[in-house]
C-alpha positions as CSV (number, residue, x, y, z in Angstrom):
1,X,-36.5,-25.3,-2.7
2,X,-32.9,-25.9,-3.5
3,X,-30.7,-24.5,-0.7
4,X,-27.4,-24.9,-2.6
5,X,-25.4,-21.7,-2.4
6,X,-25.7,-19.5,-5.5
7,X,-23.9,-16.5,-6.9
8,X,-25.2,-13.3,-5.3
9,X,-27.1,-10.9,-7.7
10,X,-25.8,-7.4,-6.7
11,X,-24.2,-5.8,-9.8
12,X,-25.6,-2.7,-11.5
13,X,-24.8,-1.1,-14.9
14,X,-22.1,1.3,-13.6
15,X,-20.4,-1.6,-11.7
16,X,-20.4,-3.8,-14.7
17,X,-18.9,-1.0,-16.8
18,X,-16.2,-0.4,-14.2
19,X,-15.4,-4.1,-14.1
20,X,-15.2,-4.4,-17.9
21,X,-13.0,-1.3,-18.2
22,X,-10.8,-2.5,-15.3
23,X,-10.4,-5.9,-17.1
24,X,-9.7,-4.1,-20.3
25,X,-7.4,-1.6,-18.6
26,X,-7.5,1.7,-20.5
27,X,-3.8,2.1,-19.8
28,X,-3.2,-0.9,-22.0
29,X,-2.9,1.6,-24.8
30,X,0.5,2.6,-23.4
31,X,1.5,-1.0,-22.5
32,X,1.3,-2.1,-26.1
33,X,2.0,1.3,-27.7
34,X,5.4,0.4,-29.2
35,X,4.4,-3.0,-30.5
36,X,1.1,-1.6,-31.9
37,X,2.9,1.4,-33.5
38,X,5.3,-0.9,-35.4
39,X,2.6,-3.4,-36.4
40,X,0.4,-0.6,-37.8
41,X,3.2,1.3,-39.5
42,X,2.6,4.3,-37.3
43,X,-1.1,4.6,-38.4
44,X,-2.5,4.2,-34.9
45,X,-5.8,6.2,-35.5
46,X,-6.8,4.1,-38.5
47,X,-5.8,0.9,-36.8
48,X,-7.9,1.7,-33.8
49,X,-10.9,2.7,-35.9
50,X,-10.7,-0.6,-37.8
51,X,-10.4,-2.6,-34.6
52,X,-13.4,-0.6,-33.1
53,X,-15.6,-1.4,-36.1
54,X,-14.7,-5.1,-35.9
55,X,-15.4,-5.1,-32.1
56,X,-18.6,-3.1,-32.4
57,X,-20.3,-5.7,-34.5
58,X,-19.1,-8.4,-32.2
59,X,-20.3,-6.4,-29.2
60,X,-23.7,-6.2,-30.8
61,X,-23.7,-10.0,-31.2
62,X,-22.8,-10.4,-27.5
63,X,-25.7,-8.1,-26.5
64,X,-28.1,-10.3,-28.5
65,X,-26.9,-13.6,-27.1
66,X,-26.8,-12.4,-23.5
67,X,-30.5,-11.6,-23.8
68,X,-31.2,-15.1,-25.3
69,X,-29.1,-16.9,-22.6
70,X,-28.7,-14.7,-19.5
71,X,-26.4,-17.2,-17.7
72,X,-22.6,-17.5,-17.1
73,X,-20.5,-19.1,-19.8
74,X,-20.0,-16.4,-22.5
75,X,-19.1,-17.7,-26.0
76,X,-19.1,-21.3,-24.8
77,X,-22.7,-21.1,-23.7
78,X,-23.8,-19.2,-26.8
79,X,-22.2,-21.5,-29.3
80,X,-23.2,-24.7,-27.4
81,X,-26.9,-23.7,-27.3
82,X,-27.2,-22.0,-30.7
83,X,-25.1,-24.3,-32.8
84,X,-23.9,-27.5,-31.2
85,X,-22.6,-28.7,-27.8
86,X,-19.3,-30.2,-29.2
87,X,-18.5,-27.0,-31.1
88,X,-19.5,-25.0,-28.0
89,X,-17.0,-26.9,-26.0
90,X,-14.2,-26.2,-28.5
91,X,-15.0,-22.5,-28.6
92,X,-15.1,-22.6,-24.8
93,X,-11.7,-24.3,-24.8
94,X,-10.3,-21.5,-27.0
95,X,-11.9,-18.9,-24.8
96,X,-10.3,-20.6,-21.7
97,X,-7.0,-19.8,-23.3
98,X,-7.9,-16.1,-23.3
99,X,-9.3,-16.0,-19.8
100,X,-6.8,-18.2,-17.9
101,X,-3.7,-16.3,-19.3
102,X,-5.2,-12.8,-18.8
103,X,-4.4,-12.8,-15.0
104,X,-0.8,-13.8,-15.9
105,X,-0.5,-10.8,-18.2
106,X,-1.6,-8.5,-15.4
107,X,0.7,-10.2,-12.9
108,X,3.7,-10.1,-15.2
109,X,3.1,-6.4,-16.1
110,X,2.7,-5.6,-12.4
111,X,5.9,-7.4,-11.6
112,X,7.9,-5.8,-14.4
113,X,7.0,-2.3,-13.4
114,X,7.4,-2.8,-9.7
115,X,10.8,-4.3,-10.4
116,X,11.6,-1.1,-12.4
117,X,10.7,1.0,-9.4
118,X,12.4,-1.3,-6.9
119,X,15.3,-3.1,-8.8
120,X,16.5,-4.9,-5.7
121,X,13.3,-7.0,-5.5
122,X,13.1,-9.7,-8.2
123,X,10.0,-9.9,-10.5
124,X,9.1,-13.3,-9.1
125,X,8.6,-11.9,-5.7
126,X,6.0,-9.4,-7.0
127,X,4.3,-12.3,-8.9
128,X,3.9,-14.2,-5.7
129,X,2.6,-11.2,-3.7
130,X,0.2,-10.2,-6.5
131,X,-1.2,-13.7,-6.7
132,X,-2.0,-13.9,-3.0
133,X,-3.6,-10.4,-3.0
134,X,-5.7,-11.2,-6.0
135,X,-7.0,-14.4,-4.5
136,X,-8.0,-12.7,-1.2
137,X,-9.8,-9.9,-2.9
138,X,-11.8,-12.2,-5.1
139,X,-12.6,-14.6,-2.3
140,X,-14.1,-11.8,-0.2
141,X,-16.7,-11.1,-2.9
142,X,-17.7,-9.5,-6.1
143,X,-18.7,-6.2,-4.5
144,X,-15.2,-5.6,-3.3
145,X,-13.9,-6.3,-6.8
146,X,-16.4,-3.7,-8.3
147,X,-15.4,-1.0,-5.8
148,X,-11.6,-1.5,-6.4
149,X,-12.2,-1.6,-10.2
150,X,-14.2,1.7,-10.1
151,X,-11.4,3.6,-8.3
152,X,-8.8,2.3,-10.7
153,X,-10.8,3.1,-13.8
154,X,-11.4,6.7,-12.6
155,X,-7.6,7.1,-11.9
156,X,-6.8,5.8,-15.4
157,X,-9.2,8.1,-17.2
158,X,-7.9,11.1,-15.3
159,X,-4.4,10.3,-16.3
160,X,-5.3,9.8,-20.0
161,X,-7.2,13.1,-19.8
162,X,-4.1,14.8,-18.3
163,X,-1.9,13.3,-21.0
164,X,-4.1,14.7,-23.7
165,X,-4.2,18.1,-22.1
166,X,-0.4,18.2,-22.0
167,X,-0.4,17.5,-25.8
168,X,-3.1,20.2,-26.4
169,X,-0.9,22.7,-24.4
170,X,2.1,21.8,-26.6
171,X,0.0,22.4,-29.8
172,X,-1.4,25.7,-28.4
173,X,2.0,27.0,-27.4
174,X,3.8,26.0,-30.6
175,X,5.9,23.3,-29.0
176,X,4.4,20.5,-31.1
177,X,4.8,19.8,-34.9
178,X,1.2,20.8,-35.5
179,X,-0.2,24.3,-34.9
180,X,-3.9,23.2,-35.1
181,X,-6.0,20.7,-33.2
182,X,-7.9,19.7,-36.3
183,X,-6.2,17.6,-39.0
184,X,-7.2,14.9,-41.4
185,X,-3.7,13.5,-41.6
186,X,-4.2,10.8,-38.9
187,X,-7.1,9.4,-40.9
188,X,-5.1,9.1,-44.1
189,X,-3.0,6.0,-44.7
190,X,-0.4,8.0,-46.8
191,X,2.2,5.5,-48.0
192,X,1.5,2.7,-45.5
193,X,-0.1,-0.4,-47.1
194,X,-3.6,-1.2,-45.8
195,X,-2.5,-4.8,-45.1
196,X,0.0,-3.3,-42.6
197,X,-2.8,-1.2,-40.9
198,X,-5.1,-4.2,-40.7
199,X,-2.3,-6.3,-39.2
200,X,-2.0,-3.6,-36.6
201,X,-5.7,-3.7,-36.0
202,X,-5.6,-7.4,-35.4
203,X,-3.1,-6.9,-32.6
204,X,-5.0,-3.8,-31.3
205,X,-8.1,-5.8,-30.8
206,X,-6.4,-7.1,-27.7
207,X,-6.9,-3.6,-26.2
208,X,-10.7,-4.0,-26.4
209,X,-10.8,-7.3,-24.6
210,X,-13.0,-6.8,-21.5
211,X,-16.4,-6.1,-22.9
212,X,-16.9,-9.8,-23.4
213,X,-15.6,-10.8,-20.0
214,X,-18.6,-9.1,-18.3
215,X,-20.9,-11.7,-19.7
216,X,-19.4,-14.2,-17.3
217,X,-21.0,-12.2,-14.5
218,X,-24.5,-12.4,-15.8
219,X,-25.8,-14.4,-12.8
220,X,-24.4,-11.8,-10.4
221,X,-26.1,-8.9,-12.2
222,X,-29.5,-7.3,-11.5
223,X,-31.7,-7.6,-14.6
224,X,-28.9,-9.0,-16.8
225,X,-31.0,-9.0,-19.9
226,X,-31.0,-5.2,-19.8
227,X,-27.9,-4.4,-17.8
228,X,-25.3,-6.5,-19.6
229,X,-26.1,-5.3,-23.2
230,X,-26.1,-1.7,-22.1
231,X,-22.8,-2.1,-20.2
232,X,-21.2,-3.9,-23.2
233,X,-21.8,-0.9,-25.6
234,X,-20.8,1.6,-23.0
235,X,-17.5,-0.2,-22.4
236,X,-16.6,-0.5,-26.1
237,X,-17.5,3.1,-26.9
238,X,-15.7,4.6,-23.9
239,X,-12.6,2.6,-24.7
240,X,-12.7,3.6,-28.4
241,X,-13.0,7.3,-27.6
242,X,-10.0,7.1,-25.3
243,X,-7.8,5.1,-27.6
244,X,-8.6,7.1,-30.7
245,X,-8.2,10.4,-28.9
246,X,-4.8,9.5,-27.6
247,X,-3.7,8.2,-31.0
248,X,-5.0,11.3,-32.8
249,X,-3.3,13.9,-30.5
250,X,0.0,12.0,-30.5
251,X,0.0,11.6,-34.3
252,X,-0.6,15.3,-35.0
253,X,1.6,16.6,-32.3
254,X,4.6,14.3,-32.7
255,X,4.5,12.7,-36.2
256,X,8.2,12.1,-36.2
257,X,8.3,10.4,-32.8
258,X,10.7,7.5,-32.8
259,X,11.9,4.9,-30.3
260,X,14.4,2.1,-30.1
261,X,12.7,-0.4,-27.8
262,X,9.0,-1.1,-28.3
263,X,8.6,-2.3,-24.7
264,X,9.3,1.1,-23.2
265,X,8.2,3.3,-26.1
266,X,5.2,4.6,-24.1
267,X,7.5,5.7,-21.3
268,X,9.6,7.6,-23.8
269,X,6.5,9.2,-25.3
270,X,5.1,10.2,-21.9
271,X,8.4,11.7,-20.9
272,X,8.5,13.7,-24.2
273,X,5.0,15.0,-23.5
274,X,5.2,15.8,-19.8
275,X,8.8,15.4,-18.6
276,X,9.8,13.6,-15.4
277,X,6.7,14.6,-13.4
278,X,4.3,13.0,-15.9
279,X,6.5,10.0,-16.4
280,X,6.6,9.3,-12.7
281,X,2.8,9.6,-12.4
282,X,2.6,7.3,-15.5
283,X,4.4,4.5,-13.7
284,X,2.3,4.9,-10.6
285,X,-1.0,4.8,-12.5
286,X,0.2,1.9,-14.7
287,X,1.0,-0.2,-11.6
288,X,-2.5,0.5,-10.2
289,X,-4.1,-0.3,-13.5
290,X,-2.3,-3.7,-13.9
291,X,-3.3,-4.6,-10.3
292,X,-7.0,-4.0,-10.9
293,X,-6.8,-5.7,-14.3
294,X,-5.6,-8.8,-12.4
295,X,-8.5,-8.6,-10.0
296,X,-11.1,-8.4,-12.8
297,X,-9.3,-11.1,-14.8
298,X,-9.4,-13.6,-12.0
299,X,-13.1,-12.7,-11.4
300,X,-13.9,-13.5,-15.1
301,X,-12.0,-16.7,-15.4
302,X,-13.3,-18.2,-12.2
303,X,-16.9,-17.5,-13.2
304,X,-16.2,-19.1,-16.6
305,X,-14.8,-22.2,-14.9
306,X,-17.9,-22.2,-12.7
307,X,-20.1,-22.3,-15.8
308,X,-18.1,-25.2,-17.2
309,X,-18.3,-27.1,-13.9
310,X,-22.0,-26.6,-13.6
311,X,-22.4,-28.1,-17.1
312,X,-20.2,-31.0,-16.1
313,X,-17.8,-30.2,-18.8
314,X,-15.2,-30.0,-16.0
315,X,-15.6,-32.0,-12.7
316,X,-18.8,-30.5,-11.2
317,X,-18.1,-30.9,-7.5
318,X,-14.9,-29.0,-7.9
319,X,-15.6,-26.2,-10.4
320,X,-19.3,-25.4,-9.5
321,X,-18.7,-25.1,-5.8
322,X,-19.9,-21.8,-4.3
323,X,-18.7,-20.8,-0.8
324,X,-21.8,-20.6,1.5
325,X,-20.6,-17.4,3.2
326,X,-18.7,-15.4,0.5
327,X,-21.0,-16.6,-2.3
328,X,-17.9,-16.9,-4.6
329,X,-16.3,-19.9,-6.4
330,X,-13.5,-20.2,-3.9
331,X,-12.0,-23.4,-5.3
332,X,-11.8,-21.9,-8.8
333,X,-10.1,-18.8,-7.4
334,X,-7.4,-21.0,-5.7
335,X,-6.9,-23.1,-8.8
336,X,-6.4,-19.9,-11.0
337,X,-4.1,-18.5,-8.4
338,X,-1.9,-21.7,-8.5
339,X,-1.9,-21.6,-12.3
340,X,-0.9,-17.9,-12.4
341,X,2.4,-18.8,-10.7
342,X,3.5,-19.7,-14.2
343,X,4.1,-15.9,-14.4
344,X,7.4,-16.7,-12.8
345,X,8.5,-18.8,-15.8
346,X,7.0,-17.4,-19.0
347,X,7.3,-14.1,-20.7
348,X,4.7,-11.5,-21.5
349,X,4.7,-12.1,-25.3
350,X,3.8,-15.7,-24.8
351,X,0.9,-14.9,-22.6
352,X,-0.4,-12.2,-25.0
353,X,-0.2,-14.8,-27.8
354,X,-2.5,-17.2,-26.0
355,X,-5.0,-14.5,-25.2
356,X,-5.2,-13.0,-28.7
357,X,-6.0,-16.4,-30.4
358,X,-8.5,-17.4,-27.8
359,X,-10.4,-14.1,-27.9
360,X,-10.6,-13.7,-31.7
361,X,-11.8,-17.4,-32.1
362,X,-14.5,-16.9,-29.5
363,X,-15.6,-13.6,-31.1
364,X,-16.0,-15.2,-34.5
365,X,-18.3,-17.9,-33.1
366,X,-20.4,-15.5,-31.0
367,X,-21.3,-13.7,-34.3
368,X,-22.2,-17.0,-35.9
369,X,-24.3,-18.0,-32.9
370,X,-26.5,-15.0,-33.5
371,X,-27.2,-16.2,-37.0
372,X,-27.8,-19.8,-35.9
373,X,-30.1,-18.8,-33.0
374,X,-32.2,-15.9,-34.3
375,X,-32.1,-16.2,-38.1
376,X,-32.1,-20.0,-38.5
377,X,-33.7,-21.5,-35.4
378,X,-36.2,-18.7,-34.5
379,X,-36.7,-17.8,-38.2
380,X,-36.5,-14.1,-37.6
381,X,-36.3,-13.1,-41.3
382,X,-38.2,-9.9,-41.9
383,X,-36.2,-7.1,-43.6
384,X,-35.2,-5.5,-40.3
385,X,-34.5,-8.9,-38.7
386,X,-32.4,-10.0,-41.6
387,X,-30.2,-6.9,-41.1
388,X,-30.0,-7.4,-37.3
389,X,-29.6,-11.2,-37.2
390,X,-27.9,-12.0,-40.4
391,X,-26.0,-9.1,-42.0
392,X,-24.6,-7.5,-38.8
393,X,-23.3,-10.7,-37.2
394,X,-22.0,-11.9,-40.6
395,X,-20.0,-8.7,-41.0
396,X,-18.7,-9.2,-37.5
397,X,-17.7,-12.8,-38.1
398,X,-16.0,-12.1,-41.4
399,X,-14.1,-9.1,-39.9
400,X,-12.9,-10.9,-36.8
401,X,-12.2,-14.1,-38.7
402,X,-10.0,-12.2,-41.2
403,X,-8.1,-10.4,-38.3
404,X,-7.6,-13.8,-36.8
405,X,-5.7,-15.0,-39.9
406,X,-3.5,-11.9,-39.7
407,X,-2.0,-13.1,-36.4
408,X,1.6,-14.3,-36.8
409,X,2.3,-17.9,-37.8
410,X,3.6,-19.0,-34.3
411,X,0.4,-17.7,-32.7
412,X,-1.8,-19.7,-35.1
413,X,0.3,-22.8,-34.6
414,X,0.0,-22.6,-30.8
415,X,-3.7,-22.0,-31.1
416,X,-4.3,-25.0,-33.3
417,X,-2.2,-27.1,-30.9
418,X,-4.4,-25.9,-28.0
419,X,-7.6,-26.8,-29.9
420,X,-6.2,-30.2,-30.7
421,X,-5.7,-30.9,-27.0
422,X,-9.3,-29.8,-26.4
423,X,-10.6,-32.0,-29.2
424,X,-8.8,-35.0,-27.7
425,X,-10.3,-34.2,-24.2
426,X,-13.7,-33.9,-25.8
427,X,-13.3,-37.2,-27.6
428,X,-12.3,-39.0,-24.4
429,X,-15.0,-37.2,-22.3
430,X,-17.8,-38.1,-24.8
431,X,-16.7,-41.7,-24.8
432,X,-16.6,-42.0,-21.1
433,X,-19.8,-39.9,-20.4
434,X,-22.4,-39.9,-23.2
435,X,-24.6,-37.4,-21.3
436,X,-22.0,-34.7,-21.9
437,X,-23.1,-34.4,-25.5
438,X,-26.8,-35.2,-24.8
439,X,-27.7,-32.6,-22.2
440,X,-31.0,-30.7,-22.3
441,X,-30.5,-27.5,-24.2
442,X,-33.2,-25.7,-22.3
443,X,-32.4,-22.6,-20.2
444,X,-30.3,-23.5,-17.1
445,X,-32.0,-22.8,-13.8
446,X,-29.9,-20.9,-11.4
447,X,-30.0,-22.4,-7.8
448,X,-32.1,-20.3,-5.4
449,X,-30.4,-18.5,-2.6
């Protein structure tokens, strides 16, 4: 028996859903509202519907691959085992860009809003405080993370429900532009070009990130082959309902809504809907949301680094270490915390740029991995299997791949530069250590407790 410490299996469906939604942060709708509104030409409902369709097919592919390989590693593991180890590394390298900058987004957002509430305290002070707290919470263990995430998600959903109720009240009392709750107008593109709406959808895909992150917690989940796929679909569908509902009500109630600064457009909207009381509550809930997003983000990236360390892609002794008492990857948590201090020196747009490219690249290859594993290797080619293992993932790959090309030029250049660095690392690694590309592709055995 191997007595090496292992990740503790304790998570259930509802805990995984809360972790995914906390990582996703339902309040992200408001954080990116102004930028998304501009990018989609105001057609938020259509943009969110398109983004949901693209994400839905990708979520399906994730649910298939997590059953095939119920181990930590996400898109890296799936591409490596289904297609090729070298390509898997490059996809993992792109995904690392997503995961490692996600905590910085949460930390920066937290610092910005806390600075708004307490102007005398600089943003960098909040970045330092947030980093330390996130490290401590994650070191203590995954159960504490799940509990905190659950509370935060409930608070966010309650606020979103309250926001929608305020709008419904305005419509019912004649204070809104629309006198009816039912309208097809939000689903019609009017004079906005579809290319603009699709560009908005590419950006809005960022709001769905989180369903994929839960696959990194597979080895801490009870019956992951059943639990993770179920949680993935619940996360995506819950998020879609919330985002589309908010977009729908705001579009029919305030079609002429305008703002001058995209960064605080949501605050202006909330104040229009509910006055000073709702706007004060908005700031409070948003601060809570960004904190728990940070907690979940650190959880995901540290488990991903654990998977890379165990595969010897990164130094094994460092990145695959599990603390014997806490059963958490303590070294990874400390390293991510140190890296997240970059939040004192970079801006929010830069961090979002890194995350968007990494996520969409990984999503594309997860879809392709389903085809490679089930349709090509396992030869599942009946009529039904062709739809499930070729058509569906092919639609997902094409959809996400197209949205990837709609990102701005600077984002694509930064992404290509990051992949180039990864390719050079792979080249040097493969030359120095041939086993890196000749590892056994059989299922990884998780160390016993």
